[in-house]
Biopython code that builds the backbone (N, CA, C, O; Angstrom):
import numpy as np
from Bio.PDB.StructureBuilder import StructureBuilder

atoms = [
    (1, "MET", "N", (48.040, 2.742, 25.603)),
    (1, "MET", "CA", (46.971, 2.022, 24.010)),
    (1, "MET", "C", (47.297, 2.493, 23.229)),
    (1, "MET", "O", (47.356, 3.716, 23.098)),
    (2, "ILE", "N", (47.817, 1.157, 21.967)),
    (2, "ILE", "CA", (47.703, 1.796, 20.656)),
    (2, "ILE", "C", (46.885, 1.470, 19.260)),
    (2, "ILE", "O", (46.306, 0.473, 18.829)),
    (3, "CYS", "N", (47.079, 2.552, 18.862)),
    (3, "CYS", "CA", (45.884, 2.474, 17.583)),
    (3, "CYS", "C", (46.149, 1.797, 16.854)),
    (3, "CYS", "O", (47.328, 1.523, 16.635)),
    (4, "ARG", "N", (45.282, 1.339, 16.287)),
    (4, "ARG", "CA", (44.946, -0.096, 15.419)),
    (4, "ARG", "C", (45.319, 0.322, 13.884)),
    (4, "ARG", "O", (45.770, -0.464, 13.051)),
    (5, "ASN", "N", (45.036, 1.757, 13.657)),
    (5, "ASN", "CA", (45.470, 2.225, 12.253)),
    (5, "ASN", "C", (46.469, 2.296, 12.075)),
    (5, "ASN", "O", (47.057, 1.443, 11.409)),
    (6, "CYS", "N", (47.245, 3.657, 12.755)),
    (6, "CYS", "CA", (48.216, 4.388, 12.488)),
    (6, "CYS", "C", (49.200, 3.739, 13.327)),
    (6, "CYS", "O", (50.189, 3.415, 12.669)),
    (7, "GLY", "N", (49.276, 3.418, 14.634)),
    (7, "GLY", "CA", (50.279, 2.799, 15.646)),
    (7, "GLY", "C", (50.215, 4.251, 16.797)),
    (7, "GLY", "O", (50.932, 4.148, 17.792)),
    (8, "THR", "N", (49.608, 5.190, 16.688)),
    (8, "THR", "CA", (50.331, 6.342, 17.398)),
    (8, "THR", "C", (50.197, 5.688, 19.112)),
    (8, "THR", "O", (49.540, 4.648, 19.076)),
    (9, "GLU", "N", (50.625, 6.023, 20.472)),
    (9, "GLU", "CA", (50.138, 5.651, 21.515)),
    (9, "GLU", "C", (49.492, 6.789, 21.633)),
    (9, "GLU", "O", (49.827, 7.874, 21.160)),
    (10, "ILE", "N", (48.060, 6.405, 22.608)),
    (10, "ILE", "CA", (46.993, 7.228, 22.887)),
    (10, "ILE", "C", (46.643, 6.957, 24.213)),
    (10, "ILE", "O", (46.982, 5.894, 24.733)),
    (11, "ALA", "N", (46.024, 7.777, 24.796)),
    (11, "ALA", "CA", (45.361, 7.358, 26.128)),
    (11, "ALA", "C", (44.685, 6.367, 26.567)),
    (11, "ALA", "O", (43.920, 6.116, 25.636)),
    (12, "ASP", "N", (44.413, 5.405, 27.668)),
    (12, "ASP", "CA", (43.753, 4.449, 27.814)),
    (12, "ASP", "C", (42.441, 4.572, 27.514)),
    (12, "ASP", "O", (41.868, 4.012, 26.579)),
    (13, "LYS", "N", (41.898, 5.413, 28.425)),
    (13, "LYS", "CA", (40.449, 5.990, 27.619)),
    (13, "LYS", "C", (40.504, 6.758, 26.210)),
    (13, "LYS", "O", (39.723, 7.689, 26.410)),
    (14, "ALA", "N", (40.797, 6.842, 25.408)),
    (14, "ALA", "CA", (40.627, 7.650, 24.217)),
    (14, "ALA", "C", (39.595, 6.492, 23.663)),
    (14, "ALA", "O", (39.563, 5.268, 23.793)),
    (15, "ILE", "N", (38.674, 7.560, 22.909)),
    (15, "ILE", "CA", (37.492, 6.967, 22.271)),
    (15, "ILE", "C", (38.085, 7.503, 20.678)),
    (15, "ILE", "O", (37.425, 6.907, 19.827)),
    (16, "VAL", "N", (38.834, 8.181, 20.205)),
    (16, "VAL", "CA", (39.141, 8.227, 19.096)),
    (16, "VAL", "C", (40.706, 8.683, 18.544)),
    (16, "VAL", "O", (41.126, 9.836, 18.653)),
    (17, "CYS", "N", (41.279, 7.856, 18.092)),
    (17, "CYS", "CA", (42.436, 8.720, 18.289)),
    (17, "CYS", "C", (43.308, 9.944, 17.866)),
    (17, "CYS", "O", (43.666, 9.861, 16.691)),
    (18, "TYR", "N", (43.556, 10.581, 18.240)),
    (18, "TYR", "CA", (44.269, 12.679, 17.885)),
    (18, "TYR", "C", (44.739, 12.339, 16.459)),
    (18, "TYR", "O", (44.417, 13.026, 15.490)),
    (19, "ARG", "N", (45.375, 11.444, 16.394)),
    (19, "ARG", "CA", (46.331, 11.966, 14.928)),
    (19, "ARG", "C", (45.625, 11.173, 13.846)),
    (19, "ARG", "O", (46.134, 11.662, 12.838)),
    (20, "CYS", "N", (44.864, 10.356, 13.476)),
    (20, "CYS", "CA", (44.091, 9.758, 12.464)),
    (20, "CYS", "C", (42.387, 9.793, 12.052)),
    (20, "CYS", "O", (41.652, 9.716, 11.068)),
    (21, "GLY", "N", (42.326, 9.994, 13.767)),
    (21, "GLY", "CA", (40.427, 9.928, 13.758)),
    (21, "GLY", "C", (40.016, 8.332, 13.817)),
    (21, "GLY", "O", (38.793, 8.209, 13.750)),
    (22, "THR", "N", (40.581, 7.321, 13.905)),
    (22, "THR", "CA", (39.841, 6.256, 13.800)),
    (22, "THR", "C", (39.376, 6.044, 15.316)),
    (22, "THR", "O", (40.163, 6.414, 16.188)),
    (23, "ALA", "N", (38.160, 5.477, 15.692)),
    (23, "ALA", "CA", (37.603, 4.865, 16.794)),
    (23, "ALA", "C", (38.494, 3.609, 17.153)),
    (23, "ALA", "O", (39.024, 2.735, 16.468)),
    (24, "THR", "N", (38.446, 3.863, 18.439)),
    (24, "THR", "CA", (39.132, 2.397, 18.872)),
    (24, "THR", "C", (38.586, 1.530, 19.741)),
    (24, "THR", "O", (39.102, 0.794, 20.582)),
    (25, "THR", "N", (37.250, 1.755, 19.357)),
    (25, "THR", "CA", (36.383, 0.396, 19.924)),
    (25, "THR", "C", (35.353, -0.032, 18.474)),
    (25, "THR", "O", (35.264, 0.699, 17.487)),
    (26, "ASP", "N", (34.786, -1.090, 18.597)),
    (26, "ASP", "CA", (33.890, -1.567, 17.205)),
    (26, "ASP", "C", (32.568, -0.244, 17.795)),
    (26, "ASP", "O", (32.461, 0.343, 18.872)),
    (27, "PRO", "N", (31.937, -0.196, 16.826)),
    (27, "PRO", "CA", (30.705, 0.541, 16.884)),
    (27, "PRO", "C", (29.471, -0.226, 17.859)),
    (27, "PRO", "O", (29.607, -1.439, 17.696)),
    (28, "VAL", "N", (28.647, -0.021, 18.541)),
    (28, "VAL", "CA", (27.830, -0.675, 19.604)),
    (28, "VAL", "C", (26.793, -1.149, 18.432)),
    (28, "VAL", "O", (26.308, -2.279, 18.368)),
    (29, "ARG", "N", (26.566, -0.192, 17.611)),
    (29, "ARG", "CA", (24.872, -0.697, 16.717)),
    (29, "ARG", "C", (25.409, -0.012, 15.098)),
    (29, "ARG", "O", (26.042, 1.014, 14.849)),
    (30, "LYS", "N", (24.933, -0.908, 14.342)),
    (30, "LYS", "CA", (25.167, -1.025, 12.783)),
    (30, "LYS", "C", (24.119, -0.276, 12.245)),
    (30, "LYS", "O", (23.046, -0.210, 12.844)),
    (31, "PRO", "N", (24.355, 0.453, 10.894)),
    (31, "PRO", "CA", (23.605, 1.214, 10.556)),
    (31, "PRO", "C", (22.576, 0.327, 10.162)),
    (31, "PRO", "O", (22.772, -0.887, 10.103)),
    (32, "ALA", "N", (21.132, 1.032, 9.796)),
    (32, "ALA", "CA", (20.018, 0.633, 9.184)),
    (32, "ALA", "C", (20.108, 0.300, 7.785)),
    (32, "ALA", "O", (20.305, 1.224, 6.995)),
    (33, "GLU", "N", (19.977, -1.049, 7.298)),
    (33, "GLU", "CA", (20.192, -1.157, 5.860)),
    (33, "GLU", "C", (19.104, -0.596, 5.217)),
    (33, "GLU", "O", (17.943, -0.833, 5.550)),
    (34, "ILE", "N", (19.465, 0.227, 4.200)),
    (34, "ILE", "CA", (18.409, 1.017, 3.374)),
    (34, "ILE", "C", (17.465, -0.227, 2.340)),
    (34, "ILE", "O", (18.015, -0.838, 1.423)),
    (35, "LEU", "N", (16.078, -0.408, 2.694)),
    (35, "LEU", "CA", (15.709, -1.315, 1.619)),
    (35, "LEU", "C", (15.532, -0.859, 0.058)),
    (35, "LEU", "O", (15.644, 0.349, -0.149)),
    (36, "ALA", "N", (15.321, -1.534, -0.825)),
    (36, "ALA", "CA", (15.035, -1.184, -2.229)),
    (36, "ALA", "C", (13.375, -1.068, -2.476)),
    (36, "ALA", "O", (12.491, -1.865, -2.163)),
    (37, "ARG", "N", (13.295, 0.188, -3.135)),
    (37, "ARG", "CA", (11.586, 0.833, -3.008)),
    (37, "ARG", "C", (11.338, -0.482, -4.365)),
    (37, "ARG", "O", (12.064, -0.745, -5.323)),
    (38, "ARG", "N", (9.986, -1.111, -3.920)),
    (38, "ARG", "CA", (9.648, -1.932, -4.836)),
    (38, "ARG", "C", (8.651, -1.078, -6.242)),
    (38, "ARG", "O", (7.805, -0.184, -6.214)),
    (39, "ARG", "N", (9.143, -1.719, -7.139)),
    (39, "ARG", "CA", (9.168, -1.291, -8.082)),
    (39, "ARG", "C", (7.867, -2.095, -9.303)),
    (39, "ARG", "O", (7.923, -3.324, -9.340)),
    (40, "GLY", "N", (6.816, -1.430, -10.196)),
    (40, "GLY", "CA", (6.453, -2.331, -10.911)),
    (40, "GLY", "C", (5.089, -2.436, -10.425)),
    (40, "GLY", "O", (4.480, -3.377, -10.935)),
    (41, "THR", "N", (4.345, -1.655, -9.477)),
    (41, "THR", "CA", (3.132, -1.735, -9.176)),
    (41, "THR", "C", (2.008, -1.576, -10.179)),
    (41, "THR", "O", (2.131, -0.645, -10.975)),
    (42, "LEU", "N", (0.707, -2.500, -10.281)),
    (42, "LEU", "CA", (0.081, -2.803, -11.320)),
    (42, "LEU", "C", (-1.500, -1.426, -10.727)),
    (42, "LEU", "O", (-2.354, -0.943, -11.471)),
    (43, "LEU", "N", (-1.330, -1.201, -9.263)),
    (43, "LEU", "CA", (-2.446, -0.520, -9.199)),
    (43, "LEU", "C", (-2.520, 0.858, -10.086)),
    (43, "LEU", "O", (-3.477, 1.137, -10.808)),
    (44, "PRO", "N", (-1.136, 1.828, -9.882)),
    (44, "PRO", "CA", (-1.249, 3.291, -10.855)),
    (44, "PRO", "C", (-1.776, 3.273, -12.307)),
    (44, "PRO", "O", (-2.250, 4.215, -12.942)),
    (45, "LEU", "N", (-1.587, 1.983, -12.696)),
    (45, "LEU", "CA", (-1.786, 1.528, -14.359)),
    (45, "LEU", "C", (-3.226, 1.390, -14.367)),
    (45, "LEU", "O", (-3.890, 2.114, -15.109)),
    (46, "VAL", "N", (-3.731, 0.604, -13.677)),
    (46, "VAL", "CA", (-4.990, 0.365, -13.260)),
    (46, "VAL", "C", (-5.679, 1.141, -13.542)),
    (46, "VAL", "O", (-6.409, 1.291, -14.522)),
    (47, "GLY", "N", (-5.394, 2.001, -12.228)),
    (47, "GLY", "CA", (-6.499, 3.290, -11.874)),
    (47, "GLY", "C", (-5.964, 4.286, -13.181)),
    (47, "GLY", "O", (-6.931, 4.994, -13.458)),
    (48, "LEU", "N", (-5.631, 4.383, -13.445)),
    (48, "LEU", "CA", (-5.430, 5.257, -14.847)),
    (48, "LEU", "C", (-6.118, 4.897, -16.090)),
    (48, "LEU", "O", (-6.599, 5.798, -16.777)),
    (49, "ILE", "N", (-6.231, 3.443, -16.514)),
    (49, "ILE", "CA", (-6.890, 3.185, -17.586)),
    (49, "ILE", "C", (-8.286, 3.303, -17.198)),
    (49, "ILE", "O", (-9.112, 3.567, -18.072)),
    (50, "VAL", "N", (-8.843, 3.049, -15.334)),
    (50, "VAL", "CA", (-10.554, 3.375, -15.406)),
    (50, "VAL", "C", (-10.424, 4.757, -15.366)),
    (50, "VAL", "O", (-11.154, 5.306, -16.190)),
    (51, "LEU", "N", (-9.856, 5.391, -14.801)),
    (51, "LEU", "CA", (-10.107, 6.778, -15.316)),
    (51, "LEU", "C", (-10.191, 7.273, -16.691)),
    (51, "LEU", "O", (-11.278, 7.762, -16.999)),
    (52, "ILE", "N", (-9.128, 7.249, -17.726)),
    (52, "ILE", "CA", (-9.557, 7.490, -19.191)),
    (52, "ILE", "C", (-10.847, 6.833, -19.761)),
    (52, "ILE", "O", (-11.511, 7.325, -20.673)),
    (53, "LEU", "N", (-11.190, 5.411, -18.982)),
    (53, "LEU", "CA", (-12.570, 4.807, -19.514)),
    (53, "LEU", "C", (-13.398, 5.665, -18.843)),
    (53, "LEU", "O", (-14.119, 6.310, -19.604)),
    (54, "ALA", "N", (-13.547, 5.903, -17.633)),
    (54, "ALA", "CA", (-14.484, 6.427, -17.137)),
    (54, "ALA", "C", (-14.541, 8.024, -17.696)),
    (54, "ALA", "O", (-15.715, 8.380, -17.790)),
    (55, "GLY", "N", (-13.464, 9.210, -18.141)),
    (55, "GLY", "CA", (-13.727, 10.278, -19.112)),
    (55, "GLY", "C", (-14.415, 9.951, -20.437)),
    (55, "GLY", "O", (-15.256, 10.688, -20.951)),
    (56, "LEU", "N", (-14.021, 8.865, -20.920)),
    (56, "LEU", "CA", (-14.654, 8.777, -22.164)),
    (56, "LEU", "C", (-15.993, 8.219, -22.114)),
    (56, "LEU", "O", (-16.642, 8.516, -23.117)),
    (57, "TYR", "N", (-16.593, 7.532, -21.302)),
    (57, "TYR", "CA", (-18.154, 7.340, -20.925)),
    (57, "TYR", "C", (-18.351, 8.647, -20.420)),
    (57, "TYR", "O", (-19.002, 9.315, -21.222)),
    (58, "LEU", "N", (-18.055, 9.232, -19.455)),
    (58, "LEU", "CA", (-18.575, 10.674, -19.289)),
    (58, "LEU", "C", (-18.722, 11.800, -20.278)),
    (58, "LEU", "O", (-19.573, 12.681, -20.153)),
    (59, "GLY", "N", (-17.785, 11.727, -21.344)),
    (59, "GLY", "CA", (-18.121, 12.568, -22.416)),
    (59, "GLY", "C", (-19.287, 12.335, -23.438)),
    (59, "GLY", "O", (-20.071, 13.159, -23.909)),
    (60, "ALA", "N", (-19.157, 10.623, -23.705)),
    (60, "ALA", "CA", (-20.128, 10.072, -24.757)),
    (60, "ALA", "C", (-21.375, 10.745, -23.950)),
    (60, "ALA", "O", (-22.078, 11.591, -24.504)),
    (61, "ALA", "N", (-21.636, 10.275, -22.461)),
    (61, "ALA", "CA", (-22.620, 10.537, -21.744)),
    (61, "ALA", "C", (-23.353, 11.674, -21.804)),
    (61, "ALA", "O", (-24.578, 11.715, -21.914)),
    (62, "ALA", "N", (-22.225, 13.086, -21.695)),
    (62, "ALA", "CA", (-22.784, 14.204, -21.848)),
    (62, "ALA", "C", (-23.402, 14.835, -23.047)),
    (62, "ALA", "O", (-24.083, 15.860, -23.023)),
    (63, "ARG", "N", (-23.087, 14.092, -24.150)),
    (63, "ARG", "CA", (-23.304, 14.482, -25.518)),
    (63, "ARG", "C", (-24.483, 13.942, -25.669)),
    (63, "ARG", "O", (-25.232, 14.540, -26.442)),
    (64, "VAL", "N", (-25.046, 12.593, -24.955)),
    (64, "VAL", "CA", (-26.222, 12.236, -25.380)),
    (64, "VAL", "C", (-27.133, 13.127, -24.369)),
    (64, "VAL", "O", (-28.033, 13.713, -24.969)),
    (65, "ALA", "N", (-27.099, 13.353, -23.004)),
    (65, "ALA", "CA", (-28.140, 13.912, -22.383)),
    (65, "ALA", "C", (-27.857, 15.498, -22.729)),
    (65, "ALA", "O", (-28.842, 16.161, -22.403)),
    (66, "GLY", "N", (-26.560, 16.490, -23.424)),
    (66, "GLY", "CA", (-27.015, 17.318, -23.666)),
    (66, "GLY", "C", (-27.070, 18.541, -22.661)),
    (66, "GLY", "O", (-26.725, 19.636, -23.105)),
    (67, "SER", "N", (-27.320, 18.480, -21.849)),
    (67, "SER", "CA", (-27.183, 19.093, -20.317)),
    (67, "SER", "C", (-26.603, 18.775, -19.111)),
    (67, "SER", "O", (-26.421, 17.571, -18.931)),
    (68, "TRP", "N", (-26.217, 19.627, -18.119)),
    (68, "TRP", "CA", (-25.411, 18.838, -17.127)),
    (68, "TRP", "C", (-26.959, 18.552, -16.307)),
    (68, "TRP", "O", (-26.817, 18.329, -15.105)),
    (69, "HIS", "N", (-28.414, 18.535, -16.822)),
    (69, "HIS", "CA", (-29.104, 17.725, -15.710)),
    (69, "HIS", "C", (-29.447, 16.132, -16.463)),
    (69, "HIS", "O", (-30.542, 15.662, -16.772)),
    (70, "ALA", "N", (-28.313, 15.645, -16.586)),
    (70, "ALA", "CA", (-27.954, 14.283, -16.929)),
    (70, "ALA", "C", (-28.913, 13.388, -15.781)),
    (70, "ALA", "O", (-29.446, 13.606, -14.693)),
    (71, "GLY", "N", (-28.808, 12.530, -16.508)),
    (71, "GLY", "CA", (-29.571, 11.139, -15.622)),
    (71, "GLY", "C", (-28.928, 10.548, -14.320)),
    (71, "GLY", "O", (-27.870, 11.037, -13.924)),
    (72, "PHE", "N", (-29.486, 9.576, -13.676)),
    (72, "PHE", "CA", (-28.331, 9.158, -12.605)),
    (72, "PHE", "C", (-27.232, 8.460, -13.161)),
    (72, "PHE", "O", (-26.258, 8.478, -12.408)),
    (73, "GLU", "N", (-27.077, 7.916, -14.107)),
    (73, "GLU", "CA", (-25.953, 7.208, -14.674)),
    (73, "GLU", "C", (-24.615, 7.880, -14.460)),
    (73, "GLU", "O", (-23.691, 7.459, -13.764)),
    (74, "VAL", "N", (-24.671, 9.217, -15.313)),
    (74, "VAL", "CA", (-23.870, 10.223, -15.410)),
    (74, "VAL", "C", (-23.451, 10.493, -14.076)),
    (74, "VAL", "O", (-22.328, 10.101, -13.759)),
    (75, "TRP", "N", (-24.218, 11.153, -13.153)),
    (75, "TRP", "CA", (-23.940, 11.841, -12.017)),
    (75, "TRP", "C", (-22.883, 10.169, -11.366)),
    (75, "TRP", "O", (-21.653, 10.202, -11.408)),
    (76, "ALA", "N", (-23.470, 9.183, -10.955)),
    (76, "ALA", "CA", (-22.779, 7.851, -10.569)),
    (76, "ALA", "C", (-21.959, 7.884, -11.300)),
    (76, "ALA", "O", (-21.125, 7.329, -10.585)),
    (77, "ALA", "N", (-21.263, 8.148, -12.504)),
    (77, "ALA", "CA", (-19.649, 7.613, -13.232)),
    (77, "ALA", "C", (-18.957, 8.714, -12.407)),
    (77, "ALA", "O", (-17.844, 8.492, -11.930)),
    (78, "TYR", "N", (-19.649, 10.029, -12.202)),
    (78, "TYR", "CA", (-18.842, 11.432, -12.064)),
    (78, "TYR", "C", (-18.175, 11.301, -10.462)),
    (78, "TYR", "O", (-17.080, 11.631, -10.006)),
    (79, "VAL", "N", (-19.486, 10.603, -9.802)),
    (79, "VAL", "CA", (-18.670, 10.111, -8.533)),
    (79, "VAL", "C", (-18.221, 8.614, -8.234)),
    (79, "VAL", "O", (-17.889, 8.256, -7.104)),
    (80, "LEU", "N", (-18.240, 7.655, -9.486)),
    (80, "LEU", "CA", (-17.012, 7.210, -9.171)),
    (80, "LEU", "C", (-15.583, 7.415, -9.721)),
    (80, "LEU", "O", (-14.558, 6.758, -9.538)),
    (81, "LEU", "N", (-15.811, 8.458, -10.405)),
    (81, "LEU", "CA", (-14.462, 9.101, -10.988)),
    (81, "LEU", "C", (-13.938, 9.551, -10.226)),
    (81, "LEU", "O", (-12.747, 9.292, -10.401)),
    (82, "LEU", "N", (-14.125, 10.335, -9.089)),
    (82, "LEU", "CA", (-13.707, 11.235, -8.075)),
    (82, "LEU", "C", (-13.573, 10.400, -7.006)),
    (82, "LEU", "O", (-12.809, 10.767, -6.113)),
    (83, "ALA", "N", (-14.390, 8.911, -6.846)),
    (83, "ALA", "CA", (-13.488, 8.341, -5.411)),
    (83, "ALA", "C", (-12.671, 7.160, -5.906)),
    (83, "ALA", "O", (-12.231, 6.304, -5.139)),
    (84, "ILE", "N", (-12.473, 7.149, -7.317)),
    (84, "ILE", "CA", (-11.157, 6.583, -7.960)),
    (84, "ILE", "C", (-9.463, 7.394, -7.890)),
    (84, "ILE", "O", (-8.405, 6.827, -7.617)),
    (85, "ALA", "N", (-9.679, 8.904, -8.245)),
    (85, "ALA", "CA", (-9.079, 9.466, -8.021)),
    (85, "ALA", "C", (-8.301, 9.659, -6.457)),
    (85, "ALA", "O", (-7.114, 9.741, -6.141)),
    (86, "ILE", "N", (-9.749, 9.691, -5.560)),
    (86, "ILE", "CA", (-9.192, 9.910, -4.424)),
    (86, "ILE", "C", (-8.708, 8.983, -3.826)),
    (86, "ILE", "O", (-7.995, 9.218, -2.850)),
    (87, "ALA", "N", (-8.927, 7.826, -4.192)),
    (87, "ALA", "CA", (-8.103, 6.193, -3.856)),
    (87, "ALA", "C", (-6.588, 6.124, -4.366)),
    (87, "ALA", "O", (-5.709, 5.596, -3.686)),
    (88, "ILE", "N", (-6.373, 6.652, -5.512)),
    (88, "ILE", "CA", (-5.360, 6.811, -5.796)),
    (88, "ILE", "C", (-4.368, 7.285, -5.330)),
    (88, "ILE", "O", (-3.272, 6.794, -5.061)),
    (89, "ALA", "N", (-4.986, 8.785, -5.186)),
    (89, "ALA", "CA", (-4.115, 10.081, -4.534)),
    (89, "ALA", "C", (-3.829, 9.129, -2.895)),
    (89, "ALA", "O", (-2.696, 8.782, -2.560)),
    (90, "LEU", "N", (-4.590, 8.950, -2.379)),
    (90, "LEU", "CA", (-4.458, 8.521, -1.092)),
    (90, "LEU", "C", (-3.586, 7.202, -1.112)),
    (90, "LEU", "O", (-3.289, 6.995, 0.065)),
    (91, "VAL", "N", (-3.135, 6.386, -1.774)),
    (91, "VAL", "CA", (-2.297, 5.290, -1.968)),
    (91, "VAL", "C", (-0.876, 5.724, -2.359)),
    (91, "VAL", "O", (0.104, 5.090, -1.968)),
    (92, "ARG", "N", (-0.771, 6.906, -3.202)),
    (92, "ARG", "CA", (-0.042, 7.162, -3.497)),
    (92, "ARG", "C", (0.921, 8.254, -2.302)),
    (92, "ARG", "O", (2.132, 8.395, -2.136)),
    (93, "TYR", "N", (-0.011, 8.739, -1.786)),
    (93, "TYR", "CA", (0.312, 9.710, -0.203)),
    (93, "TYR", "C", (0.640, 8.886, 0.938)),
    (93, "TYR", "O", (1.359, 9.404, 1.792)),
    (94, "LEU", "N", (0.152, 7.419, 1.151)),
    (94, "LEU", "CA", (0.407, 6.645, 2.175)),
    (94, "LEU", "C", (1.706, 5.811, 2.083)),
    (94, "LEU", "O", (2.319, 5.368, 3.054)),
    (95, "ARG", "N", (2.141, 5.612, 0.402)),
    (95, "ARG", "CA", (3.143, 4.856, 0.539)),
    (95, "ARG", "C", (4.505, 5.268, 0.186)),
    (95, "ARG", "O", (5.344, 4.764, -0.560)),
    (96, "ARG", "N", (4.502, 6.293, 0.901)),
    (96, "ARG", "CA", (5.745, 7.447, 1.169)),
    (96, "ARG", "C", (6.507, 6.846, 2.118)),
    (96, "ARG", "O", (7.510, 7.411, 2.553)),
]
sb = StructureBuilder()
sb.init_structure("model")
sb.init_model(0)
sb.init_chain("A")
sb.init_seg("    ")
for serial, (resi, resn, name, xyz) in enumerate(atoms, 1):
    if name == "N":
        sb.init_residue(resn, " ", resi, " ")
    sb.init_atom(name, np.array(xyz, "f"), 0.0, 1.0, " ", f" {name:<3s}", serial, name[0])
structure = sb.get_structure()
């Protein structure tokens, strides 16, 4: 057999040319394509805005209540804020 790259005579059962290293046959499988990452997801931006607004609301509600013994609305806002933060963290983790 003759190497198709350098023209050297090689054994008929050779897998690669001993002189130049070129494969004697075409690859059986082709490499997987690398997909481009999606850009411009709006979810993190919306989540950040909601977190900022919730923080502003909680700051104002805490000043009005004057203590940690605030009403149901303040505690509901804390729970909502925590749920949104956890949801954003999960989405970011699962998208890797």
